[in-house]
ZAVEX-996529 format. One record per residue (C-alpha): x, y, z; residue in one letter. Coordinates in Angstrom, 2 decimals. Layout:
N
+---------+---------+---------+------+
|       u |       v |       w | rest |
+---------+---------+---------+------+
|       X |       Y |       Z |    a |
...
+---------+---------+---------+------+
//
This chain:
476
+---------+---------+---------+------+
|       u |       v |       w | rest |
+---------+---------+---------+------+
|  159.00 |   30.01 |   77.93 |    m |
|  162.07 |   31.06 |   75.94 |    p |
|  163.81 |   34.24 |   77.07 |    q |
|  163.05 |   36.18 |   73.90 |    h |
|  159.32 |   35.42 |   74.27 |    q |
|  159.36 |   36.68 |   77.84 |    k |
|  160.92 |   39.92 |   76.66 |    r |
|  158.23 |   40.25 |   73.97 |    q |
|  155.46 |   39.75 |   76.56 |    v |
|  157.06 |   42.30 |   78.86 |    t |
|  157.38 |   44.82 |   76.03 |    v |
|  153.77 |   44.15 |   74.99 |    a |
|  152.53 |   44.72 |   78.52 |    r |
|  154.61 |   47.87 |   78.81 |    r |
|  153.22 |   49.15 |   75.50 |    d |
|  149.69 |   48.28 |   76.60 |    q |
|  150.18 |   50.19 |   79.88 |    g |
|  151.61 |   53.15 |   78.01 |    a |
|  148.65 |   53.15 |   75.63 |    r |
|  146.22 |   53.04 |   78.56 |    k |
|  148.06 |   55.90 |   80.24 |    k |
|  148.05 |   57.88 |   77.00 |    m |
|  144.35 |   57.20 |   76.55 |    t |
|  143.65 |   58.31 |   80.11 |    l |
|  145.71 |   61.47 |   79.65 |    i |
|  143.93 |   62.19 |   76.37 |    t |
|  140.51 |   61.70 |   77.97 |    v |
|  141.48 |   63.97 |   80.88 |    c |
|  142.77 |   66.63 |   78.49 |    c |
|  139.57 |   66.44 |   76.46 |    v |
|  137.44 |   66.71 |   79.60 |    l |
|  139.49 |   69.63 |   80.93 |    v |
|  139.29 |   71.33 |   77.54 |    t |
|  135.53 |   70.79 |   77.38 |    l |
|  135.21 |   72.10 |   80.93 |    g |
|  137.21 |   75.21 |   80.08 |    i |
|  135.13 |   75.71 |   76.94 |    l |
|  131.91 |   75.22 |   78.93 |    a |
|  132.99 |   77.71 |   81.61 |    v |
|  134.11 |   80.13 |   78.93 |    g |
|  130.85 |   79.70 |   77.04 |    a |
|  128.90 |   80.28 |   80.27 |    y |
|  130.71 |   83.52 |   81.03 |    f |
|  130.34 |   84.65 |   77.42 |    i |
|  126.63 |   83.84 |   77.62 |    w |
|  126.33 |   85.78 |   80.90 |    c |
|  128.11 |   88.74 |   79.34 |    l |
|  125.94 |   88.65 |   76.23 |    v |
|  122.78 |   88.12 |   78.30 |    d |
|  123.61 |   91.12 |   80.49 |    s |
|  124.24 |   93.39 |   77.52 |    k |
|  121.89 |   92.12 |   74.81 |    f |
|  118.34 |   90.84 |   74.34 |    f |
|  117.67 |   88.10 |   71.76 |    f |
|  114.73 |   88.60 |   69.39 |    c |
|  113.69 |   85.01 |   68.62 |    s |
|  111.38 |   85.82 |   65.72 |    q |
|  113.74 |   88.15 |   63.88 |    s |
|  116.86 |   86.23 |   65.06 |    l |
|  118.80 |   89.28 |   66.16 |    k |
|  120.30 |   90.79 |   69.29 |    f |
|  119.43 |   94.27 |   70.54 |    i |
|  121.04 |   96.19 |   73.45 |    p |
|  119.23 |   95.68 |   76.76 |    v |
|  118.80 |   99.46 |   76.92 |    t |
|  116.26 |   99.09 |   74.09 |    m |
|  114.14 |   96.63 |   76.11 |    v |
|  111.08 |   98.13 |   77.83 |    c |
|  111.69 |  101.55 |   76.28 |    d |
|  108.13 |  101.84 |   74.94 |    g |
|  109.22 |  101.09 |   71.37 |    k |
|  108.97 |   97.67 |   69.69 |    a |
|  112.43 |   96.78 |   68.35 |    d |
|  111.84 |   93.02 |   67.93 |    c |
|  109.38 |   91.42 |   65.53 |    a |
|  106.10 |   91.04 |   67.37 |    g |
|  107.24 |   93.53 |   70.00 |    g |
|  108.76 |   90.77 |   72.15 |    k |
|  111.08 |   93.28 |   73.83 |    d |
|  108.03 |   95.10 |   75.21 |    e |
|  105.89 |   92.15 |   76.34 |    l |
|  107.34 |   91.54 |   79.83 |    t |
|  107.65 |   95.08 |   81.10 |    c |
|  106.47 |   97.08 |   84.06 |    v |
|  103.15 |   98.72 |   83.18 |    s |
|  101.23 |  101.63 |   84.62 |    s |
|   97.54 |  102.31 |   85.04 |    k |
|   95.67 |  105.46 |   86.00 |    p |
|   92.94 |  105.60 |   88.61 |    a |
|   90.75 |  108.45 |   87.43 |    n |
|   87.40 |  106.76 |   88.03 |    a |
|   85.48 |  105.76 |   91.13 |    t |
|   85.63 |  102.04 |   91.79 |    f |
|   81.97 |  101.08 |   92.31 |    p |
|   82.32 |   98.88 |   95.41 |    v |
|   83.82 |   99.75 |   98.79 |    r |
|   83.88 |   98.68 |  102.44 |    l |
|   83.50 |  101.40 |  105.06 |    v |
|   84.56 |  101.68 |  108.68 |    g |
|   85.81 |   99.06 |  111.11 |    e |
|   82.68 |   96.96 |  110.52 |    s |
|   83.40 |   96.78 |  106.76 |    m |
|   79.93 |   97.97 |  105.74 |    v |
|   79.29 |   97.38 |  102.03 |    l |
|   78.53 |  100.38 |   99.83 |    q |
|   78.08 |  100.58 |   96.07 |    v |
|   78.30 |  103.51 |   93.69 |    f |
|   75.82 |  104.26 |   90.93 |    r |
|   76.04 |  107.29 |   88.71 |    v |
|   72.40 |  108.24 |   89.27 |    e |
|   72.45 |  107.78 |   93.04 |    a |
|   76.05 |  108.11 |   94.25 |    g |
|   77.15 |  105.96 |   97.19 |    w |
|   74.53 |  103.88 |   99.00 |    s |
|   74.66 |  101.30 |  101.77 |    t |
|   73.52 |   97.81 |  100.76 |    v |
|   70.56 |   96.34 |  102.63 |    c |
|   70.48 |   92.74 |  103.79 |    a |
|   67.07 |   92.37 |  102.05 |    d |
|   67.13 |   89.28 |   99.78 |    d |
|   70.93 |   89.12 |  100.06 |    w |
|   72.39 |   85.66 |   99.42 |    g |
|   75.69 |   83.82 |   99.24 |    l |
|   75.98 |   84.43 |   95.49 |    s |
|   75.75 |   88.17 |   96.17 |    d |
|   78.51 |   87.87 |   98.76 |    t |
|   80.69 |   86.04 |   96.23 |    r |
|   79.98 |   88.65 |   93.57 |    s |
|   80.83 |   91.57 |   95.85 |    a |
|   84.09 |   89.96 |   96.98 |    c |
|   85.06 |   89.13 |   93.40 |    q |
|   84.68 |   92.80 |   92.55 |    h |
|   87.25 |   93.46 |   95.26 |    l |
|   89.63 |   90.80 |   93.96 |    g |
|   88.88 |   87.91 |   96.33 |    y |
|   87.55 |   84.45 |   95.54 |    t |
|   88.16 |   82.39 |   98.70 |    l |
|   86.11 |   82.26 |  101.91 |    n |
|   83.73 |   85.18 |  101.31 |    p |
|   81.51 |   85.88 |  104.31 |    k |
|   78.83 |   88.43 |  105.11 |    s |
|   77.25 |   89.62 |  108.34 |    d |
|   74.11 |   91.62 |  109.02 |    r |
|   74.38 |   94.84 |  110.99 |    l |
|   71.42 |   96.62 |  112.54 |    d |
|   70.72 |   99.96 |  110.89 |    i |
|   70.56 |  101.64 |  114.27 |    t |
|   74.24 |  100.81 |  114.89 |    s |
|   75.44 |  102.65 |  111.77 |    l |
|   77.25 |  105.96 |  111.65 |    h |
|   74.84 |  108.59 |  110.35 |    h |
|   76.80 |  108.96 |  107.10 |    s |
|   76.05 |  105.33 |  106.25 |    l |
|   72.31 |  105.74 |  106.78 |    g |
|   71.63 |  108.46 |  104.22 |    e |
|   71.03 |  106.26 |  101.17 |    s |
|   70.24 |  102.56 |  100.73 |    f |
|   70.13 |   99.95 |   97.96 |    s |
|   68.88 |   96.38 |   97.77 |    a |
|   69.56 |   93.56 |   95.32 |    v |
|   67.11 |   92.81 |   92.59 |    r |
|   65.72 |   89.32 |   92.13 |    a |
|   67.93 |   88.85 |   89.03 |    r |
|   71.52 |   90.05 |   88.65 |    t |
|   73.86 |   90.24 |   85.67 |    d |
|   76.99 |   89.70 |   87.76 |    g |
|   77.76 |   93.41 |   88.11 |    l |
|   76.76 |   94.24 |   91.64 |    l |
|   76.46 |   98.00 |   91.20 |    h |
|   74.00 |   97.52 |   88.30 |    t |
|   71.97 |   94.86 |   90.10 |    a |
|   70.62 |   97.13 |   92.84 |    l |
|   67.58 |   99.29 |   93.31 |    i |
|   67.26 |  102.32 |   95.56 |    s |
|   65.46 |  102.04 |   98.89 |    r |
|   64.37 |  104.65 |  101.40 |    q |
|   65.27 |  102.21 |  104.14 |    t |
|   65.99 |   98.52 |  104.58 |    c |
|   62.92 |   96.31 |  105.02 |    i |
|   65.00 |   93.84 |  107.03 |    s |
|   66.29 |   96.61 |  109.28 |    g |
|   69.87 |   95.53 |  108.61 |    s |
|   72.72 |   96.10 |  106.16 |    v |
|   75.57 |   93.96 |  104.83 |    i |
|   79.10 |   93.86 |  106.21 |    a |
|   81.64 |   91.83 |  104.23 |    l |
|   84.65 |   89.72 |  105.08 |    s |
|   86.23 |   88.67 |  101.80 |    c |
|   89.52 |   87.21 |  102.99 |    s |
|   91.08 |   85.30 |  105.87 |    d |
|   93.61 |   88.07 |  106.27 |    c |
|   95.45 |   89.94 |  108.96 |    g |
|   95.92 |   87.04 |  111.38 |    d |
|   99.35 |   86.23 |  112.79 |    a |
|  100.70 |   83.58 |  115.15 |    v |
|  102.58 |   86.03 |  117.35 |    g |
|  101.89 |   89.70 |  117.94 |    q |
|  104.58 |   92.63 |  119.09 |    d |
|  115.23 |   98.53 |  107.29 |    r |
|  114.06 |   99.34 |  110.45 |    v |
|  116.11 |  101.71 |  112.61 |    v |
|  115.53 |  101.15 |  116.32 |    g |
|  113.69 |   97.93 |  115.60 |    g |
|  114.17 |   94.46 |  117.01 |    s |
|  114.49 |   90.96 |  115.60 |    d |
|  111.18 |   89.34 |  114.83 |    t |
|  109.86 |   86.28 |  113.01 |    t |
|  107.84 |   85.88 |  109.83 |    i |
|  105.08 |   84.16 |  111.84 |    e |
|  104.37 |   87.53 |  113.44 |    e |
|  104.18 |   89.33 |  110.08 |    w |
|  103.37 |   86.57 |  107.56 |    p |
|  102.50 |   89.01 |  104.75 |    w |
|  106.04 |   90.45 |  104.60 |    q |
|  107.76 |   89.87 |  101.25 |    a |
|  111.24 |   90.43 |   99.86 |    s |
|  111.26 |   91.82 |   96.31 |    l |
|  114.46 |   90.74 |   94.63 |    q |
|  116.07 |   91.77 |   91.36 |    k |
|  118.67 |   89.32 |   90.08 |    d |
|  118.21 |   87.55 |   93.46 |    k |
|  119.29 |   90.63 |   95.40 |    q |
|  116.91 |   92.21 |   97.95 |    h |
|  115.73 |   95.59 |   96.68 |    v |
|  112.44 |   96.33 |   98.44 |    c |
|  109.85 |   94.99 |  100.81 |    g |
|  106.27 |   94.23 |   99.90 |    g |
|  102.96 |   93.10 |  101.41 |    s |
|  100.90 |   90.10 |  100.35 |    l |
|   97.26 |   91.26 |  100.10 |    v |
|   95.72 |   88.23 |   98.36 |    s |
|   96.85 |   84.82 |   97.17 |    l |
|   98.34 |   86.35 |   94.01 |    t |
|   98.79 |   90.10 |   94.59 |    w |
|  101.33 |   92.16 |   96.53 |    l |
|  101.56 |   95.88 |   97.22 |    i |
|  104.88 |   97.72 |   97.18 |    t |
|  106.31 |  101.14 |   96.24 |    a |
|  106.49 |  102.44 |   92.68 |    a |
|  109.99 |  103.80 |   93.17 |    h |
|  111.34 |  100.24 |   93.55 |    c |
|  111.26 |   99.86 |   89.77 |    f |
|  114.02 |  102.09 |   88.51 |    s |
|  115.08 |  102.53 |   84.91 |    r |
|  117.12 |   99.34 |   84.89 |    d |
|  114.45 |   97.27 |   86.63 |    g |
|  111.50 |   97.38 |   84.24 |    k |
|  111.85 |   93.83 |   82.87 |    d |
|  109.60 |   91.36 |   84.72 |    l |
|  112.09 |   88.56 |   84.17 |    n |
|  114.56 |   90.29 |   86.51 |    l |
|  112.26 |   90.01 |   89.51 |    w |
|  111.23 |   87.37 |   92.02 |    q |
|  109.29 |   87.50 |   95.29 |    v |
|  110.41 |   85.58 |   98.38 |    v |
|  107.73 |   84.94 |  101.01 |    l |
|  107.50 |   83.11 |  104.32 |    g |
|  111.09 |   83.71 |  105.47 |    r |
|  112.45 |   85.27 |  108.65 |    t |
|  116.03 |   85.21 |  107.37 |    h |
|  116.72 |   87.06 |  104.13 |    l |
|  117.59 |   84.63 |  101.35 |    m |
|  117.13 |   84.28 |   97.61 |    s |
|  115.99 |   80.66 |   97.35 |    t |
|  112.38 |   79.66 |   96.81 |    g |
|  111.39 |   82.83 |   94.98 |    g |
|  108.19 |   83.12 |   92.92 |    i |
|  108.41 |   84.76 |   89.51 |    s |
|  106.32 |   87.81 |   88.64 |    v |
|  103.54 |   87.83 |   86.03 |    a |
|  102.80 |   91.56 |   86.10 |    a |
|  103.97 |   94.76 |   87.76 |    i |
|  101.50 |   97.64 |   87.77 |    m |
|  102.55 |  101.15 |   88.78 |    i |
|  100.11 |  103.94 |   89.54 |    n |
|  100.26 |  106.14 |   86.45 |    k |
|  100.12 |  109.25 |   88.63 |    d |
|  103.36 |  108.34 |   90.40 |    y |
|  105.75 |  111.29 |   90.44 |    n |
|  109.39 |  110.39 |   90.97 |    s |
|  110.28 |  113.92 |   92.07 |    f |
|  107.49 |  114.61 |   94.58 |    t |
|  107.11 |  110.92 |   95.57 |    h |
|  103.33 |  111.28 |   95.22 |    d |
|  101.25 |  108.16 |   94.42 |    y |
|  104.24 |  105.97 |   95.31 |    d |
|  102.47 |  102.63 |   95.00 |    i |
|  102.74 |   99.56 |   92.77 |    a |
|  101.23 |   96.07 |   92.64 |    m |
|  102.81 |   92.76 |   91.67 |    l |
|  100.92 |   89.73 |   90.42 |    k |
|  102.56 |   86.37 |   91.09 |    l |
|  102.73 |   83.67 |   88.43 |    t |
|  100.96 |   81.28 |   90.81 |    r |
|   98.81 |   81.58 |   93.94 |    p |
|  100.47 |   80.94 |   97.28 |    v |
|   99.38 |   78.41 |   99.89 |    t |
|   98.66 |   80.07 |  103.21 |    t |
|   99.92 |   78.89 |  106.59 |    g |
|  101.55 |   80.18 |  109.77 |    d |
|  104.39 |   81.81 |  107.80 |    t |
|  102.36 |   82.98 |  104.82 |    l |
|   99.11 |   84.92 |  105.04 |    r |
|   97.75 |   88.11 |  103.44 |    p |
|   97.34 |   91.34 |  105.37 |    v |
|   93.94 |   93.03 |  105.20 |    c |
|   93.36 |   96.13 |  103.14 |    l |
|   91.90 |   98.96 |  105.21 |    p |
|   88.31 |  100.10 |  104.79 |    p |
|   87.35 |  103.56 |  103.69 |    h |
|   87.08 |  105.93 |  106.65 |    s |
|   89.33 |  103.89 |  108.92 |    l |
|   89.31 |  105.89 |  112.18 |    p |
|   93.07 |  106.42 |  112.51 |    l |
|   94.14 |  109.31 |  114.69 |    k |
|   97.43 |  110.94 |  115.65 |    a |
|   99.26 |  108.92 |  118.28 |    g |
|   97.86 |  105.54 |  117.19 |    d |
|  100.47 |  102.77 |  117.30 |    s |
|  101.54 |  101.30 |  113.97 |    l |
|  104.17 |   98.70 |  113.10 |    v |
|  106.72 |   98.85 |  110.27 |    v |
|  108.69 |   95.75 |  109.25 |    t |
|  111.52 |   94.93 |  106.87 |    g |
|  115.12 |   93.87 |  106.32 |    w |
|  116.40 |   97.39 |  105.69 |    g |
|  119.38 |   99.25 |  107.11 |    f |
|  119.44 |   99.42 |  110.90 |    q |
|  121.25 |  102.76 |  110.77 |    q |
|  122.16 |  105.31 |  108.12 |    e |
|  124.99 |  104.13 |  105.87 |    e |
|  124.53 |  100.69 |  107.39 |    g |
|  123.86 |   97.27 |  105.91 |    n |
|  120.84 |   95.17 |  105.12 |    i |
|  119.66 |   93.09 |  108.07 |    s |
|  119.71 |   89.33 |  107.58 |    s |
|  116.85 |   88.92 |  110.07 |    i |
|  113.41 |   90.49 |  109.73 |    l |
|  113.01 |   93.58 |  111.92 |    q |
|  109.91 |   95.22 |  113.38 |    s |
|  109.42 |   98.56 |  115.07 |    a |
|  106.46 |  100.31 |  116.63 |    t |
|  105.91 |  103.87 |  115.45 |    v |
|  103.20 |  106.45 |  116.08 |    s |
|  101.00 |  108.14 |  113.52 |    l |
|  101.94 |  111.82 |  113.45 |    i |
|   99.35 |  114.53 |  112.87 |    d |
|   99.38 |  115.81 |  109.30 |    r |
|   99.46 |  119.41 |  110.55 |    k |
|  102.69 |  118.67 |  112.41 |    v |
|  104.41 |  117.01 |  109.45 |    c |
|  103.25 |  119.78 |  107.11 |    s |
|  105.05 |  122.46 |  109.09 |    r |
|  107.64 |  124.35 |  107.01 |    p |
|  110.39 |  123.15 |  109.35 |    s |
|  109.56 |  119.51 |  108.60 |    i |
|  108.10 |  118.60 |  105.18 |    y |
|  105.86 |  121.55 |  104.35 |    g |
|  103.89 |  121.12 |  101.09 |    p |
|  105.95 |  118.02 |  100.20 |    s |
|  103.49 |  116.02 |  102.30 |    l |
|  100.56 |  115.42 |   99.94 |    t |
|   97.08 |  114.06 |  100.82 |    p |
|   98.27 |  110.66 |   99.55 |    r |
|  100.91 |  110.40 |  102.29 |    m |
|  101.08 |  109.46 |  105.97 |    l |
|  103.68 |  110.54 |  108.50 |    c |
|  104.80 |  108.08 |  111.19 |    a |
|  107.66 |  107.66 |  113.64 |    g |
|  108.49 |  110.05 |  116.44 |    n |
|  109.85 |  113.56 |  116.34 |    m |
|  112.87 |  112.60 |  118.44 |    e |
|  114.05 |  110.10 |  115.82 |    g |
|  115.38 |  106.75 |  117.09 |    k |
|  112.81 |  104.60 |  115.24 |    v |
|  112.22 |  104.72 |  111.49 |    d |
|  112.23 |  102.87 |  108.21 |    a |
|  115.42 |  103.06 |  106.15 |    c |
|  117.06 |  101.90 |  102.90 |    q |
|  115.88 |   98.43 |  101.95 |    g |
|  112.53 |   98.84 |  103.73 |    d |
|  111.00 |  100.64 |  100.73 |    s |
|  107.68 |   99.20 |   99.66 |    g |
|  107.26 |   97.34 |  102.93 |    g |
|  104.20 |   97.37 |  105.19 |    p |
|  103.02 |   99.86 |  107.78 |    l |
|  100.23 |   98.04 |  109.62 |    v |
|   97.55 |   98.89 |  112.17 |    f |
|   95.79 |   96.43 |  114.48 |    l |
|   92.02 |   96.84 |  114.43 |    s |
|   89.91 |   93.67 |  114.43 |    k |
|   92.75 |   92.30 |  112.32 |    s |
|   96.05 |   93.67 |  110.98 |    w |
|   95.42 |   96.17 |  108.21 |    q |
|   97.86 |   97.63 |  105.71 |    l |
|   97.61 |  101.40 |  106.15 |    v |
|  100.88 |  102.54 |  104.58 |    g |
|  103.70 |  101.65 |  102.19 |    v |
|  107.26 |  102.68 |  103.10 |    v |
|  108.06 |  105.53 |  100.70 |    s |
|  110.58 |  108.22 |  101.62 |    w |
|  112.17 |  110.36 |  104.28 |    g |
|  115.18 |  112.52 |  105.05 |    v |
|  117.90 |  110.20 |  106.28 |    g |
|  116.89 |  107.49 |  108.75 |    c |
|  115.55 |  108.14 |  112.26 |    a |
|  116.76 |  111.74 |  112.26 |    r |
|  115.14 |  114.03 |  114.84 |    p |
|  112.44 |  116.16 |  113.24 |    g |
|  112.29 |  113.99 |  110.10 |    n |
|  109.82 |  111.12 |  110.57 |    p |
|  109.19 |  108.52 |  107.88 |    g |
|  106.70 |  109.17 |  105.09 |    v |
|  104.41 |  106.44 |  103.78 |    y |
|  102.02 |  106.16 |  100.86 |    c |
|   98.49 |  106.03 |  102.28 |    s |
|   96.81 |  102.78 |  101.25 |    v |
|   93.32 |  104.08 |  102.04 |    e |
|   93.84 |  106.90 |   99.54 |    q |
|   94.76 |  104.33 |   96.87 |    q |
|   91.91 |  101.85 |   97.37 |    l |
|   90.13 |  102.81 |   94.13 |    n |
|   93.30 |  102.09 |   92.19 |    w |
|   94.11 |   98.90 |   94.12 |    i |
|   90.67 |   97.36 |   93.64 |    y |
|   90.58 |   98.26 |   89.95 |    s |
|   93.81 |   96.28 |   89.53 |    i |
|   92.72 |   93.29 |   91.64 |    m |
|   89.17 |   92.91 |   90.34 |    e |
|   88.46 |   89.27 |   89.46 |    v |
|   87.56 |   88.76 |   85.79 |    g |
|   90.31 |   91.02 |   84.50 |    v |
|   93.21 |   88.72 |   85.36 |    w |
|   94.95 |   86.68 |   84.20 |    p |
|   95.24 |   88.56 |   80.91 |    l |
|   98.55 |   88.84 |   79.12 |    s |
|   99.73 |   92.17 |   77.82 |    q |
|   99.53 |   90.66 |   74.34 |    t |
|   95.82 |   89.91 |   74.76 |    s |
|   95.27 |   93.48 |   75.92 |    l |
|   96.59 |   94.77 |   72.61 |    g |
|   99.55 |   96.52 |   74.19 |    l |
|  101.99 |   97.87 |   71.61 |    k |
|  104.50 |  100.67 |   71.64 |    r |
|  103.51 |  101.77 |   75.09 |    g |
|   99.72 |  102.03 |   74.74 |    r |
|   96.73 |   99.77 |   74.50 |    a |
|   95.19 |   99.36 |   71.09 |    g |
|   91.54 |  100.08 |   70.25 |    p |
|   90.58 |   96.45 |   70.87 |    d |
|   91.67 |   96.56 |   74.49 |    n |
|   90.01 |   93.54 |   76.13 |    v |
|   90.07 |   95.13 |   79.57 |    m |
|   88.24 |   98.18 |   78.28 |    g |
|   85.51 |   95.95 |   76.92 |    k |
|   85.20 |   93.92 |   80.10 |    l |
|   85.03 |   96.84 |   82.50 |    i |
|   84.16 |  100.31 |   81.20 |    p |
|   85.87 |  102.25 |   84.01 |    h |
|   89.28 |  100.76 |   83.06 |    f |
|   91.54 |  103.08 |   81.10 |    d |
|   94.29 |  102.08 |   78.69 |    a |
|   97.57 |  100.86 |   80.11 |    f |
|  100.89 |  102.52 |   79.51 |    l |
|  103.65 |  100.00 |   79.04 |    l |
|  106.55 |  101.97 |   80.45 |    v |
|  106.98 |  104.55 |   83.14 |    i |
|  110.33 |  106.07 |   84.02 |    d |
|  110.94 |  105.61 |   87.72 |    v |
|  113.88 |  107.09 |   89.57 |    f |
|  115.58 |  106.05 |   92.80 |    k |
|  114.14 |  107.19 |   96.07 |    m |
|  115.68 |  107.85 |   99.50 |    p |
|  114.60 |  104.47 |  100.94 |    y |
|  115.76 |  102.45 |   97.93 |    l |
|  119.05 |  100.55 |   98.15 |    i |
+---------+---------+---------+------+
//
């Protein structure tokens, strides 16, 4: 090959290499630029998303402070459709279970409370009674001899009619006594069982298998409160967990089945119901319920705790257990491992002394711990369970408030679950859920005249969309 041709080939190869290098540099620059733009767009989106809410129908942004404020600012009221709601409990729920044996009683306006006879009682009646209480799986009933009943349960009786309309309390007739000589005791849920049995100040490391109903309520994937699984879809927690900036359902998730505190595997929340009588200043009626977007699958690490019966025979000195990931000392840090501590129920007369809590302790509250301090719930334990072992583990209290953590003379105060059973069952009752807030006619903070729930169940009152809730001593 002539010399000049060799030079041309060399130059051509050099130019080709330069073009490839330039192309590669250009591609890299474009990719880096796109990456920078993507990161920038992401941070801009995060900033906008944290400050503004997008109204899809009216194609406008509104400040997040206008979301869940009880006033519809978006077309169709979209800014008010996924908000914490509240419901009063000013009526008697017509079905209840009484005492350690879970004796079934029903309420009728003309007769008051009566114990249900086993006469002509069948499986369909068991299912119906449990559905009233919010349970659909594994309903069971037992027969108890009348002679074994406490005298208060033997004053009035009812028996099922041959034909029912699905409403148990309207399908009964009065009886002077039970022809069968026995009454019905219900077991509506496989609850309260744990594989192992022994914020918590003075507590010790434990595992979720021992307390499989324990939940972590997280806002923006940060632990805020504890909670207790009471059915496959419902949890109980404290009302004060939902402060002014935490009323949007989309902010919340529930993590279950974990010993170590983490934010992965959370379940989103379909509804948050706060007792309408909750008072953020007195801490009275400090209870709320969360409905999950899907039912959970039970196992060794995930199982509901039982709700207590009416007239549970708790007495001062009884041992209770409180669990959570809260502070292990005042001004401390959240525990990464689930903690449990045994506390004692303290006599109401003791806690109501002027030197302790005086009139601040209402009939809806329990006092537990010990007067010397050392063991107590603390920040981060709010909303978590206080449980009592009877035939099974029963949820008797919800961590609510206190003065400091484990201070001598200032035991922990808990919302009494037994005192809230009417409200709890009215929320859980099968047949009401799942109903969206839209289908309930909720607008501008109140239910409209065509409230579906009001039609389904007469003793249900209208919902309020928004309740202002302030921070409490045991809230992070």
